[in-house]
N, C-alpha and C positions, 0 to 999 in steps of 0.2 A: 905331678901334683906336689911333690916335696919342695919344688922351687917356690910355690906360692906360700909356703910356711916359713921360708927363709926370712930372717929378721933384718930389717933395715931401719936404723934410727929408732930402735926400740919397739917397732911394730912389724908385723908380717907384711909381705908384699900384697896379700889379698886385702888387708885392712887399708893400705894406701890406695889400692885400686878402687875400693868402694867409696873412699873419701873423695877421690878425683871425680868419680861419677856424680857425687852429690854437688861438688863445686860446678861441674859442667851444667847440671840441671839448673842450679841457682843462676848461673850466668845467662843461660838461654832464656829463662823466665824474665830476668831483669832487662834483657835487650829485646823482649817481645818476640823471640823466635819460637818460644813454646807458650801455649796459652796457660794462664793461671786458673786452672779449674780443678774439679774433684779428681780427675784422672792423674793430673800432675802431682797433686798432693798425695794421692795414694801411692804412686810410684816413689815419691820422696820418702814416705813413711816406710815403705819396704826397704829402701836403701839404708835408711837410718837403723832399722832392725838388723840388717845384715852387718852394718858397721859394729853395732853392739855385740852381735854374735861372734864376729871375728876377734873383737877385743877379749871376749870371754874365753875363746879358744887360746888366745895368746897367754892369758893369765893362767889358765889350766896347765899349759905347757911349762910356764915358769915354776909353778908349784910342784910339778912332777920331778923337777931336777933335784 
């Protein structure tokens, strides 16, 4: 689990992972591989909240140093 908190280009690996998931969802919706419906929007909202949460953890870690 400590690996996921490792910093790369100013962000933790887990932050990068969530951002890549968001890009994949957007790509799949734009190419019509995923439907653009309430379920997709809800999943995207959860991923966005996870991204903000991971940024918050990164910031807390920076302040604790």
